[in-house]
N, C-alpha and C positions, 0 to 999 in steps of 0.2 A: 581736412575737415570731412567727417563722414555723415551720411544720412541714408535713410531708407527710401528707395524709390516708392512713391505712393502706391499702395496696393500690395506691397510685398508683405509676406508673413514673417513672423518672428524667427522662424527656422531658417529663413534664407540668409545668405551672406550679405553683409553690409557692403555698400559700394562707395567709391570715391566720388565726392561732389565736384563738379566743375567749378561752381561758385554758388553761394547762397547768401543773399542779403535780405534784411527785413523789408517787408512791403512798404513800410513808411518812407524808405529812402529811394524806392524804385520809381522810375518815370512812369507816366500814364500811357505811354505808347511805345511801340517798338520801331527802331530804325533798322528795318529788316535788310538782311543781306542773304544771298543765296547760300544755303548750307548752314546758317546760324541765325540766332535771334539776338538782337542787341537792344538794350535800352540804357539810357544815361543814368549813372549812379555816381553822384559826386564828381561829375565831369569825366568819368571813365566808363567805357563800354562794358557791359556784362554780356558775355557770350554763352549761350546754351546750345550745345550740339544737337543736331536733329535726331541722333540716336536716343537722346533723353526725351525730347518733345514728342516724338512719335510714340514711344512707349507710354508716356504720360497721357497723351491724347486717348489712347485705347483704354487705359485704366479709367479715366473720368467718364468717357462715353459709355463704357460697359457698366459702370456703376449707376449712371443715370437710367440705363435700360433695365438693370436689375431691380431698381427701386420702383419702376412702373412698367408693367408688361405691355402697355400700349405704345411704347417707344421702340424705334428700330434705328439701326445704323446703316447708312449708305456711304458710298465713296465717290469722289470725283477728283479730277486732276486739274491743277492750276496751270497757268501759262508757262511756268518754269518746269513743269513735269513733276512737281511734288504732289503726293497723294494727300487729299484733304478728307477728313471724316465729317459727316453731318449726322446729328441725332435729331430725328423728326418723329412726330406723332403718326401713328397709323391713320389711314384715311377714315374719316368719320368721327375722330376723337376731338370733338369741338371743345370739350372742357379743357383740353390742353393747348388751346389756341393754335389751330392748324397752320396759321400763316407764319408762325415763327419756328425757328429751329436753332440748334447750337452748332456752330461750325468750328472745326479745329484745324488750324493752319500750322504746320510744323515750324514755320518761320515767323509769322506775324502774331500768333497767339490764338485766343479763343474769343469768338464773337457770339453773343446771345442777345438778340433784339438790339436795343440801344446800349446794352452794357457788354460786359466781357472782362477778360483778364489778359495781361501780357505774361510771357513765360517767367519773367523775373518774379512777378507776384505769385504765380503758381508754385514755384520752387521755394519761395520764402516761407510757405505755410508749413507748420509742424503737423497740423491735422490733415491727414490725407483726404478727408471728406469736406474740407473747407471750400474747395473750389466747386464741388458738386452742389453744396448748399447755396453758395452764392449764385451759381448759374440758375438754379431753380428759382431763386428770389428775383433775379433779373428778368426772367420770363414770366413770372407770376404763376408758375406751375405749382399747384397744390398737390404735391406727390406724397404718397405714404413714406414714412421713414424707413420701413422695411417691407419686403414682399417676398414670397417664395421664389426660388430660382426656377426659371422656365427653361424649356429646351432651347429657345432662342437666346436667352440671356447667358446660359452656360456656354454656348458657342462663343459669344462675345468675350466672356470672362476668360475662356481658355486662350483665345488669341492674345488678350491683354497680358495674361500671366506668362505666356511663352515669350513675348517681347520683353517683359520685365526681367526674366531670369537670364536672357541672352544679351542684355544691353551692353555688356563688356566683351562679348565675343568678337573675334576678328572678322568672322563672316556671320553677320546677323540675319535672321529671317526677315522677310518682308511679307506683309499680309496684304493681299490684293483681292478685291471683289471680283468674282467670276463674271458678274453682270457688266462690270466696267471694262472687261477684256473682250466681250463678245464682238466679233467683227474685226479685231485687231490682228493683223497678219503675224506679228511675232509670237502669238500664242495659239499655235495649232492645237486643237483640242484632242487630237488622237492619243496623246500621252495620258489622258485621263483614264483610259482603259487599264492603266497600270494599277489603279487604286481599286482594291477588291471591294465589291458591293456598291460601287458608286454609279455604275452605268444605269440602273433602273431610275435614278433620280434625274438623269440628264434629259433635256428636251431633244427631240429628233434633230438631226443636222438640218440647218436652214430654218429652224423654227424661230420666228422673229420676236416672240414675246420674251420678257425677262425670265431668267431662270427662277423657278420656284420648286422647292425651297431654295432661297439664295445660298450660294456657296462662297467660301472664302479660302483662297489658296495661299499657302505659305511657300515662298521661294527662298532658296539659299544656295547661291553659286551654281545654279542649274536652271535652264529655261523651262524645265518640265515639272517643277513643283516637288515638294517633299511631303506635304500634308494637306489634306482638304478638310475643312470644317463646314458642316452643314448647319443651317439654322433650324434643322429638325433635331439638333442635339447630338449629332454623330460626328466622329472623326474617322477619316479614311486614310489608311497608310499604304505604302507601296511594298510592304514586305509579305503580302499574301495572307495576312491574318484578317479575320472578319472585322467589320466596323466596330468602333468602340462607342458604347452608349455613355456619353459624357454625364448626363444627368443621373443615371444609375450609379456611376462611379462617385459622383458628388454626394449623393444621398447615403451611399455606403461608407464613404471615407471622410466626408465633411471638410476636406482641405484641398485647396486648389493645387498645391504642389503634388499631392497624391493623384489628383485628376490628370495632370499633364505628364506624369511619370511614364517614360517610354514612348511618348507620342512622336518625338523627333527622332529620325534615324541617325545612327552614328555617321559622322562625316565620311568615314572610310567606305561606306556603302552607297554614297551618292554618286550618281552618274547621269549623263545626258540621255 
């Protein structure tokens, strides 16, 4: 059985589904296990691998932020070491109910206020925007149906698209918030000097405030990162070329597959 990963364009290759059941026969909660998501379907477990749920989390989160520029994404780590995404209103956005947020857990599902969805429900939807609309309704967010792409939202959408097109790769990228890594010894920041044009954006060493603009680092089989995305709408690579203006690319080409073209280095060039 085939299906498109939500957020994929028509020109992208179709991918094999792990499993896909109608939402009407899916359970209301997940019997979570480390590394997979399970819910009861006619007495049998439905397992969705984290490579799917992580990519889908980024697609839904990025679409929420694209629809309203007052929303941002941040990241935290759960007790099992899994990265969770949170979509929250910027400070001062009272009309979006600042006490609420949308959290994406790669194992347990999506939580939005008192509502949410498990992963079986998410992957049962044919409409890739169904989950977005349901989460908006659960939170009572009156968001516009469309809004112009911003420098921040194009960075989120770029991360989501890169994860979507590499979901079947043997070595898949992982997107990590630089702010979530500050002070963590495995991530010595000296290697960031390898990314052309990035240094002016970095806080001085020892600066305790969160990085602004926020940065997202893509790792793939190396502890030193392969790509840095800035919420200022730029992508920084290690090949010595100038930063890529993602929003300018999007406005010029109008397609996310064209925006991400050439951003990831060939695997043969990756090194520690």
